[in-house]
Backbone bond lengths (Angstrom), bond angles and torsions (degrees), N, CA, C in turn:
res aa  C-N    CA-C-N  psi(-1)  N-CA   C-N-CA  omega(-1)  CA-C   N-CA-C  phi
1 M - - - 1.438 - - 1.528 109.20 -
2 T 1.308 116.71 136.48 1.455 121.98 176.31 1.518 108.15 -103.83
3 V 1.315 116.42 130.00 1.461 120.34 -177.48 1.524 110.10 -81.41
4 S 1.320 115.96 153.14 1.459 121.97 -179.84 1.529 110.70 -75.44
5 H 1.312 115.25 163.99 1.458 121.22 176.65 1.527 110.24 -59.16
6 E 1.329 117.72 -41.31 1.463 121.83 179.82 1.524 111.09 -64.25
7 T 1.335 116.46 -41.67 1.468 120.25 178.15 1.524 110.36 -63.28
8 R 1.323 116.82 -41.37 1.464 120.56 -179.25 1.537 110.27 -64.32
9 L 1.325 118.00 -38.04 1.464 120.68 176.18 1.531 110.40 -63.50
10 Y 1.329 116.45 -42.04 1.461 120.63 177.10 1.533 110.09 -62.64
11 D 1.335 116.67 -42.74 1.464 120.85 178.43 1.528 110.99 -58.85
12 R 1.324 117.11 -44.21 1.461 121.04 178.95 1.530 111.06 -61.10
13 A 1.328 115.49 -43.84 1.478 119.33 179.62 1.524 110.39 -63.72
14 E 1.325 117.15 -41.17 1.464 119.72 -178.68 1.529 111.36 -67.53
15 I 1.323 117.72 -41.28 1.464 121.24 177.89 1.534 109.80 -63.26
16 S 1.314 117.27 -42.21 1.469 121.02 176.35 1.521 110.68 -59.75
17 D 1.330 116.43 -42.24 1.464 120.46 178.47 1.522 111.61 -62.01
18 V 1.328 117.66 -38.45 1.464 120.52 178.32 1.533 109.61 -62.73
19 Q 1.339 116.74 -44.57 1.465 119.96 178.78 1.528 110.50 -58.92
20 L 1.330 116.95 -41.76 1.464 120.36 -179.77 1.521 111.59 -70.38
21 R 1.327 118.06 -36.50 1.475 120.71 175.60 1.521 110.49 -62.57
22 Y 1.315 116.78 -37.26 1.463 121.60 177.97 1.531 109.69 -57.32
23 A 1.335 117.07 -50.72 1.463 120.96 -179.89 1.519 111.53 -66.73
24 T 1.312 116.82 -45.28 1.467 121.18 -178.61 1.520 111.08 -64.83
25 G 1.320 117.10 -43.60 1.462 120.53 178.54 1.514 112.31 -60.84
26 T 1.334 116.28 -40.36 1.461 120.72 178.47 1.525 111.02 -64.47
27 D 1.329 116.01 -51.92 1.463 119.98 -173.37 1.523 113.35 -72.22
28 S 1.336 117.18 -29.60 1.471 119.92 179.31 1.525 111.76 -90.86
29 R 1.339 114.98 -4.35 1.469 121.69 -176.44 1.534 111.61 58.58
30 D 1.320 114.17 35.51 1.471 121.72 175.17 1.516 106.59 -95.08
31 W 1.322 115.58 88.62 1.460 120.94 -171.54 1.521 112.12 -72.75
32 E 1.312 118.39 -22.09 1.472 120.98 173.31 1.533 109.11 -69.66
33 L 1.325 117.08 -42.99 1.464 121.19 176.35 1.520 110.25 -63.24
34 F 1.323 117.10 -44.76 1.461 122.58 177.75 1.531 110.26 -58.49
35 R 1.323 117.07 -46.10 1.474 121.54 -179.72 1.519 111.73 -61.00
36 S 1.346 117.25 -32.55 1.467 121.01 -177.75 1.526 112.67 -65.51
37 C 1.315 117.87 -7.27 1.460 121.78 -179.10 1.527 113.66 -83.54
38 F 1.329 118.27 -13.81 1.459 121.27 -166.75 1.523 113.88 -117.38
39 T 1.336 114.45 151.58 1.454 120.69 166.54 1.521 107.49 -67.64
40 D 1.313 117.78 170.32 1.464 119.92 -176.52 1.524 112.66 -63.47
41 E 1.318 116.51 -28.75 1.460 121.43 174.96 1.521 106.64 -123.32
42 V 1.321 116.91 139.48 1.462 120.78 -176.14 1.523 110.26 -137.82
43 E 1.328 114.98 142.40 1.454 120.39 172.82 1.519 107.54 -97.65
44 V 1.329 116.80 128.21 1.462 122.34 -176.88 1.524 108.67 -118.68
45 D 1.340 115.43 123.93 1.458 121.41 -179.32 1.533 108.80 -124.14
46 F 1.326 115.17 97.03 1.461 122.21 174.34 1.529 108.71 -114.73
47 S 1.341 116.34 33.67 1.456 120.27 -174.88 1.526 112.02 -71.48
48 E 1.330 118.54 -34.50 1.461 120.99 178.81 1.519 110.02 -77.69
49 G 1.295 116.31 124.97 1.459 120.45 176.56 1.508 114.17 89.48
50 F 1.340 117.43 -29.29 1.457 119.74 -176.76 1.521 112.47 -119.41
51 G 1.319 117.47 -12.26 1.453 121.34 175.77 1.517 115.05 67.99
52 Q 1.323 117.24 15.32 1.461 120.24 178.87 1.529 108.97 -84.57
53 P 1.322 118.18 141.87 1.464 119.59 179.62 1.529 110.89 -69.38
54 V 1.328 114.90 153.00 1.466 120.65 173.28 1.521 107.04 -67.27
55 V 1.335 116.20 131.85 1.460 120.39 -179.21 1.527 109.69 -131.09
56 R 1.317 114.50 150.16 1.467 121.98 171.79 1.519 105.31 -117.10
57 L 1.341 116.20 122.00 1.453 118.78 -175.33 1.521 111.24 -149.56
58 N 1.308 113.60 167.47 1.453 121.54 175.37 1.523 107.66 -62.83
59 A 1.336 117.29 135.87 1.464 120.83 -177.08 1.521 112.07 -61.55
60 D 1.320 118.07 -34.28 1.471 119.69 176.72 1.527 110.74 -61.66
61 D 1.337 116.53 -39.21 1.466 120.37 177.67 1.533 110.87 -66.94
62 W 1.330 116.67 -37.59 1.462 120.96 177.60 1.530 109.97 -61.46
63 V 1.316 116.68 -45.89 1.462 120.86 179.47 1.529 110.19 -63.69
64 Q 1.323 117.25 -43.42 1.469 120.88 -178.89 1.526 112.12 -65.39
65 S 1.326 117.60 -28.00 1.470 119.24 177.45 1.526 111.90 -85.33
66 T 1.319 117.35 -27.17 1.463 121.33 -179.78 1.525 111.89 -77.19
67 A 1.314 116.83 -41.31 1.467 121.71 -173.66 1.530 113.10 -53.24
68 P 1.325 120.34 -53.83 1.475 118.55 -177.46 1.527 112.75 -64.87
69 R 1.317 117.38 -31.14 1.470 119.58 178.31 1.523 110.41 -65.60
70 M 1.324 116.69 -48.91 1.458 120.07 -179.13 1.528 111.38 -69.14
71 E 1.331 117.12 -34.28 1.462 120.76 179.76 1.529 112.21 -73.49
72 S 1.332 117.81 -12.57 1.459 119.67 177.25 1.532 111.56 -73.68
73 F 1.336 117.24 -14.73 1.461 121.56 175.88 1.522 109.35 -89.71
74 T 1.323 116.30 151.56 1.458 120.65 174.08 1.522 109.60 -64.57
75 A 1.335 116.67 -37.68 1.463 122.26 178.48 1.518 109.38 -159.19
76 T 1.320 115.89 155.67 1.463 122.74 171.55 1.520 107.62 -133.08
77 H 1.332 115.26 157.59 1.455 120.59 179.61 1.525 108.29 -146.34
78 H 1.331 116.52 104.39 1.456 122.54 -178.38 1.527 109.81 -104.00
79 M 1.322 115.97 123.02 1.461 121.40 174.67 1.521 107.89 -112.47
80 I 1.316 116.20 122.24 1.458 122.21 179.25 1.522 107.11 -118.13
81 T 1.349 115.98 119.19 1.462 121.35 -173.66 1.528 110.98 -137.46
82 N 1.327 115.27 179.86 1.467 123.51 172.98 1.529 111.60 51.77
83 L 1.316 116.58 52.31 1.451 121.90 -177.97 1.527 110.82 -72.86
84 A 1.320 115.81 126.21 1.466 122.77 174.50 1.526 106.72 -118.51
85 I 1.326 116.48 112.19 1.466 122.11 -173.48 1.523 109.16 -111.06
86 T 1.332 115.78 128.40 1.461 121.43 174.35 1.521 108.62 -123.84
87 F 1.313 115.81 148.95 1.464 121.53 -176.87 1.517 110.46 -111.18
88 D 1.321 113.96 142.12 1.461 122.50 174.93 1.517 105.99 -121.44
89 G 1.313 116.54 87.30 1.458 120.69 -175.04 1.519 110.12 81.21
90 D 1.307 115.53 -165.10 1.461 121.01 -175.28 1.516 113.77 -81.72
91 D 1.332 117.68 -26.64 1.465 120.52 -168.63 1.517 115.30 -121.17
92 H 1.326 117.84 11.95 1.463 121.66 179.58 1.524 109.28 -136.50
93 A 1.310 115.73 141.42 1.463 121.21 179.72 1.521 109.31 -150.43
94 T 1.313 114.68 162.27 1.461 122.26 173.35 1.514 107.80 -126.61
95 C 1.314 115.47 135.74 1.463 121.11 176.72 1.525 108.08 -122.20
96 V 1.320 116.04 119.05 1.454 122.01 172.77 1.522 105.94 -101.40
97 A 1.334 116.38 125.52 1.463 120.45 -175.35 1.522 110.31 -141.14
98 Y 1.319 115.70 135.92 1.455 120.91 176.45 1.522 110.51 -65.07
99 L 1.323 115.09 150.78 1.462 121.32 179.60 1.523 109.73 -135.23
100 R 1.313 114.06 137.27 1.469 122.15 164.85 1.518 104.87 -132.75
101 A 1.323 116.49 113.18 1.463 121.69 -175.80 1.516 109.35 -122.25
102 T 1.334 115.53 114.66 1.458 121.20 179.29 1.520 109.38 -104.28
103 H 1.327 115.02 136.28 1.466 123.07 -178.74 1.519 107.13 -121.80
104 H 1.319 116.84 127.66 1.464 121.52 -173.52 1.525 110.38 -118.18
105 L 1.337 115.77 127.06 1.460 121.19 178.18 1.534 108.85 -154.63
106 P 1.333 117.32 99.56 1.472 118.67 175.56 1.534 109.92 -56.40
107 N 1.330 115.96 137.86 1.466 120.56 -175.88 1.517 108.62 -156.81
108 N 1.311 116.71 175.51 1.467 119.99 -179.25 1.521 112.73 -105.28
109 T 1.335 117.68 16.83 1.466 121.24 -179.02 1.519 112.83 -108.75
110 G 1.336 118.04 1.09 1.463 119.29 179.84 1.521 111.56 144.15
111 D 1.300 114.36 -148.42 1.459 122.02 -177.32 1.532 111.02 -52.85
112 S 1.307 115.93 143.40 1.472 121.22 179.55 1.518 112.98 -84.92
113 D 1.340 117.45 -7.45 1.462 121.09 -175.76 1.513 111.86 -121.03
114 Q 1.332 114.00 151.56 1.455 122.97 172.37 1.519 105.53 -140.38
115 T 1.333 116.90 130.60 1.451 120.71 -177.08 1.521 110.26 -125.15
116 V 1.328 115.27 134.60 1.456 123.42 176.57 1.526 107.56 -105.17
117 Y 1.331 116.51 131.69 1.464 122.80 174.35 1.520 106.92 -117.59
118 G 1.310 116.82 132.88 1.449 120.28 179.18 1.505 111.00 174.57
119 Y 1.324 114.41 -148.35 1.453 118.64 179.00 1.526 110.75 -152.51
120 Y 1.311 113.79 152.88 1.457 122.03 173.56 1.521 108.79 -96.80
121 T 1.319 116.00 140.61 1.454 122.59 167.16 1.519 104.85 -119.63
122 N 1.326 115.81 96.09 1.462 121.33 -173.62 1.520 110.48 -105.55
123 R 1.335 114.54 132.93 1.464 121.12 175.44 1.521 108.51 -92.70
124 F 1.294 116.12 129.64 1.460 122.29 -178.30 1.512 110.88 -113.05
125 E 1.339 114.72 148.61 1.462 122.27 172.13 1.516 108.45 -128.63
126 R 1.327 115.03 142.27 1.457 119.57 173.24 1.532 107.57 -79.77
127 T 1.321 117.15 126.42 1.466 122.11 178.73 1.526 108.50 -118.05
128 A 1.309 116.91 178.15 1.461 121.19 176.06 1.530 111.21 -62.43
129 S 1.333 117.04 -23.21 1.467 122.41 179.55 1.525 112.80 -97.55
130 G 1.317 117.32 5.40 1.460 121.45 -178.52 1.518 111.51 110.81
131 W 1.322 116.10 -172.13 1.463 121.32 -179.80 1.520 110.36 -70.20
132 R 1.341 115.92 137.57 1.454 122.26 179.80 1.531 109.59 -140.65
133 I 1.319 115.83 154.64 1.466 121.76 177.63 1.525 109.03 -78.28
134 A 1.336 115.95 122.93 1.462 121.90 176.12 1.526 110.93 -102.70
135 G 1.325 116.16 -22.17 1.456 121.85 178.73 1.512 109.70 -143.50
136 L 1.317 116.18 126.40 1.462 123.67 -176.28 1.521 107.59 -117.21
137 K 1.342 116.62 117.08 1.467 119.21 179.92 1.521 109.33 -129.64
138 L 1.330 115.98 122.65 1.459 122.54 176.85 1.518 108.90 -102.16
139 T 1.323 115.47 125.61 1.459 121.45 172.46 1.519 106.48 -109.71
140 T 1.307 116.22 115.70 1.456 122.25 -179.04 1.519 108.62 -88.75
141 R 1.334 116.44 127.82 1.463 121.34 177.04 1.525 110.35 -92.45
142 W 1.339 116.73 -44.72 1.458 121.61 174.89 1.519 109.05 -163.44
143 M 1.321 115.14 165.28 1.464 122.06 178.31 1.521 108.73 -134.81
144 T 1.318 114.92 150.07 1.463 120.38 176.07 1.522 108.40 -130.72
145 G 1.330 115.56 162.34 1.453 120.40 175.94 1.515 112.85 91.37
146 N 1.300 114.55 -159.07 1.464 123.14 -173.22 1.529 109.78 -91.89
147 F 1.325 116.53 97.06 1.466 119.85 -179.99 1.527 111.40 -65.82
148 G 1.303 117.88 -19.08 1.465 121.40 178.77 1.524 112.71 -58.42
149 I 1.338 117.82 -34.50 1.462 118.32 179.26 1.522 110.85 -69.57
150 F 1.331 117.12 -29.13 1.465 119.76 177.71 1.510 110.46 -76.53
151 Q 1.324 117.51 -37.57 1.453 121.05 177.85 1.523 110.09 -61.32
152 S 1.323 117.98 -37.62 1.470 121.24 176.98 1.520 109.99 -62.71
153 A 1.327 117.67 -41.69 1.460 121.50 179.49 1.523 111.27 -66.67
154 L 1.333 116.98 -39.15 1.457 120.08 -179.82 1.525 111.63 -67.82
155 A 1.321 116.87 -26.86 1.470 121.39 178.97 1.522 111.57 -76.72
156 S 1.333 116.91 -14.82 1.470 120.74 -177.87 1.515 112.15 -66.08
């Protein structure tokens, strides 16, 4: 089946909304909103910049592991922009989106902020509940600030 131009525009808007829910859910610590972004199983690739292995896990487990890390900061601010969405058939898409993620934690070891600059390459699938992220990949271009505050969060 080939989707109509109108359907494709709706698909783009929905995928964009998922990307924004991801950032909003993280920064507001609304883990139910954050969870609504993912298929039931998700592949997470944060190997660049953070050295974490690529993992495939239940989305509930992903949310449960992300929440305490993000909550260890006083505040976070994720900006996701410049979305480029391509479709692979009717039910699969890829969204490449720029990221600027600032993490704030006053401390006695230096700067209170750490910022990640890069982009997400997220694989999306159409589900009965709408478009969801099936694969989350962060490519880090550079970082500024006190990486020590992020290392503390990753150890949580």
